[in-house]
N, C-alpha and C positions, 0 to 999 in steps of 0.2 A: 544086448540091444541098447542103443542110445537112449537114455531116459530123460535127456535135456528137453525143456519146454521148446515146441516149435514155434517159431515167430515167423508168420508169413511163409511158411514151407520150409525154413532154415533153422536148425538147432542153435540155441543161445550158446557160446562157447565163452566160458570166463578166461580171462587172459593171465597167462603165467601161474595157473591153478596148482600146479604141482611144486613149483618153487615156492610160492606163498605159504601153502599148505605145511610145508616142510619147516619153513622159517617160524611160522606162528605157533606150530605145535611142538618144536623141537624142546625135548627135556620136560615136557608137561606130563608127569606121570600122576601125581597126586590129585586125588578129587576133593572137591568140586573144582572145576577150572571154568571161569568166565570169559568169554570172548565176545567181541563187539565187531559187526559189520556195519559200518556207518553208511554204507552205499548199497543196500541190499540187492536192488534189482531183481532179476529173475532167480536169484538165490544159488547161482553156480559155486561161488567161493563158499557160501555158508554150507551148503551140502558137503562139499569136500571137507570142511573143517569140522563139521558135527559126525562125519563117518570116521575120520582119523581119531577122533576123541570120544570114545563111547560116554564118558561121564561129564563132558563139558556141557555148559549152558551157553546159548548164544543169544545176544540181543541184536536185532536187525533194524536199523532206520532205514525208512525211505519216505520221501515227501509225495510220491506218486502212488495213490490209492490202487491203480490197476496193477503196478509192481508188487504191492503188498499182498494182493489177492492171488496173483500168480506165484509168489513164493510160498504163500501159505499153503496152496495146493501141492506144490512141489515138495515142500520140506513137511508134509502131513506125518510122514513116519516119525519125525523127531519132535513132534507137538509139545511133548512134555518137557523138552529141553529148549524151547524156543519162546523167546518174548519178541513180538512184533511191535514197531513204534511208528505210527504215521507222523513224523516230524523230520525236520531238517537236522543234519549234525551240529549245527550250531546250538541247538538244544540238547547238546550230548549230557550235561551233568544232571539236568533237571530230570530227564527221564531215566537215567542210569542210576541214580542214587537208591531209589526203592529196590531195584534188582540187587544192588550191592548189599543192600541191608538184609535182603531176604536170603541171599546165597552165603553172605558172610565173608565174600572175598571180592578184592578189586580185580578189575580185567587184566588178565595175562596177556591179551593181544588184542590190537585194534587194526582194522583193515579200512582202507579208503580207496575206492576204486571209483575215480572222478569221472566228470564229463556226462555227456548223454548216452543212455543205454540204446544198445541194439534195437530193442522192442520199441522204444520211443521214436527212433529213427524210422523205423520199418512200418509204423502205423500213420499213415498219411494224414488222417484226421487230427494229428497232435500237432501238425504244422512245424516240424522241426527241420524237414528236409525240403529242397527245391527240386527234388526228382520227381515229385507229383503234385498237382495243384491241389491246395487245401487252404482252409482257414489259417490266417497267420497268427498263430497262437503261441507256441514254445514254451508254455508253462508246465514245469515238472509236476505241479500241484495245480490241478485245474478247477481247484476250488477257491484259490486267493490270488490276489496281486493282478497288475495289468498286463496285458497280452503284447506280444510284439507288435501287433497292429496299433495298439494304443501309443505305443513309443513312436513309430514310424510317421504316424499320422498327427500326433501333437507336439513333439519336440522341435526345437528350433533348428535351423541349419548349424549352427554352431554346437549345440548339445549333440547333435548327431554326429558331427565331425569327431567330437571329443571320445564319444561312445565308441565309434567305429575304429578309430585310430588306437585308443587304449585297450579295447577288449579283442579287438580283430587283428591289431598290428597291421592295419591296410594303408599302404603308402598313398593310395587314391581316395582317402577318406573323404576329402572335401569335395572332389567331383561326384563321387557317390552319394553323398548327403544332399547336394544341391539337387541330383536327379530324382532323388526320393522325395523330397519336398515339391519338385516341378510336377511329379506324377501323382500326387495325392488326389483322391484317396486311395491308398493301397490295402486291399482286403485280403489277398490270398498270398501264399508262397510264390506263385508264378508272377504276380504283380512286382513283388519284390525282386525277384531273380531278373526279370526282364529290365526294370528300372536300373539294375547294377550293368546288365550286358549292354545296355545301350549307351553307357559311357565308358566301356571297356575298348581299348584300341584293338583292332583285329590282330595285330602282331603278338598282342599279349594273349589273346584267347587262342592263338594257334601255338604258342610256346608254352602255356601253363599245363601242368600235370593236373590240376584241379579246376573246378567250375570256377568262374571269376567271382561269383557270389559266396563263396564258401566262408573267407573271412567275415564278410558281412552277417552272415546268418550267426556264425559262431559268437559274434560281438553282441548281437541282439539277444541270443539265448542266454549268455553270460549275464547281461544286465537284467533281462527279465527275472531271472532266477536268483540274482545277487549271488552268484555260485563262489566268486573269489572273497567277498565280505563274509560269507558264512564259513567258509573254509578257514579263513584266517582266525575267526572266532572260536572255531572248533579245535584246532591244534592244541591250543594251551590247555584246553579242558580234558582233552584225551591225556596228554603227558601228566597233568596233575592226578588224574584218576588211576593212573597205571600202577600195577604192583611192582615191587623191586624185581628185575630180571624180565619184567614184562616187554612186549615189542610193539612198535608201531610200523606199519607197513603203507606205503602210499604208491598207487598207480595212477600216474597223470598222463595227460595225452596232448597237452600243448605247453608251451614255455611259460606262460603266466601261471599256471597250477604248479609247474616243476620249480619255478623261481621263488614261490611262496614255501613251497616245501624246504627245499634247499636252504633258504635263509633261516626258516625256524629250526631245522635240525642242526644247522652249523652253530647258530646262537646257543642252543642247548647243550652242545658239545664242548662248548669253549670255556675253559677256566679262566685263571687269573688275567686280567687285561692292562694290569699296571706296567708302568714303563719299565724296561728291563734293569735300569740303573737303581731302582727302588729297593732298599734292602728288606723290607717287609711288604706284604701284601696288604694293599688298602682298600682294594676294591671288594674283597669278599667273595669273588666269583668261584664257583666249582662246577665242573661239568655235571650234568644231570641225565645225559645219555652218552652211548658209545654208537658209532656208526657200524652198521653191518654191511654195508655197501660204500665202496669209493666211487664217487660220481653216480651216474645213472646206470642200471642194469636194464637191457633190453631183451625183447623175447628172442628166441634162436629163429634161424631162418625156416626150419621145418614148422614152427608154429605159425610164422607169419604167411607161409604158403598155405597153410590149413584154415587160417582165420586173418584175412587181410586187414580187418580193423585193428588187429594188435599191431600193425607196423609202427604207429607213432607212440606206443606205450612206453613210459619211462618209470622205472621202478626205483625207490630208495626206502631204506628201513633203518630204524635205529633200536637200541634196547636201554631200558632204564637202568642206572647204576646207583650204587650208594656212593655218596660224597668220598672223593679222592682216590675211588678205584680206577685202575688203568687196564685197559685191554687191548690187545691187538685188533686192527680192522680185519674183517674177513675179506680175503681178496677173491674176485670172480673175473669172468670175462665180462668186462664193463667199458662203459664210455665216460669221457670227462663231462 
């Protein structure tokens, strides 16, 4: 029987769960093992990791109190091996330090499954989706910060253009921003979707595979939750805390997240950057990680067929190494 939590009638399906579980648990036989799920969500990946390592302790972060409640119920069988943290992953070290002190081990694996979760999208009242009419909220933590309605009703045209263009990579950012300001006040997801539709050429609407408001909603969600800023702040903390041989795995769902991941992993894997004609290294740089994937790994077609939301997933992973260690890259079926 499928024991995954039901979200509006459909099961929550963690993306690439078998691959991620295998990668983060490989060779971890000595107890105790500490793992971190930086984006706990409904607990699908966490459940697989805890089942695979009977002696592991897992720390799960999430900003959404509803997600934590759902994960707590789902993972109740692992209660004694679980620490739940209501915080963003940019507060990684602050909340992880007491657990490391208690268990005596740094984390052997860290997972990021980025973006908005299925349960947030499927709950209309959270305001993440244009598919149903709901208050224009979009906060992952509904107890703090401005809402999407605050942004669309208070920002200038110029600020909205920058936000929509930078976080949504939307070509028609200025036209959309002007339409939003002209339509104020916007209170619901339908208000915003209608404002975008009103300035979308008919030809674009016919040819586009996605709703014309998709990129605008994405941009507002990222801005409301400071997603990229928090992620950039978290990755160095995760690497700093990681045990030798420990691994970081990242699932991202759009180019902005993947770009941050690629840049950080590439930098951490880079050694000496001195000019080739310099007889002695002067920079002192040594690699701190080795890549476990070349480019991005994407879900197999059968997984995408079973879980369409996995289609845009991109997976990268690295392993922390001792200075001067050299390893071959694990080759898989990958995309550049």
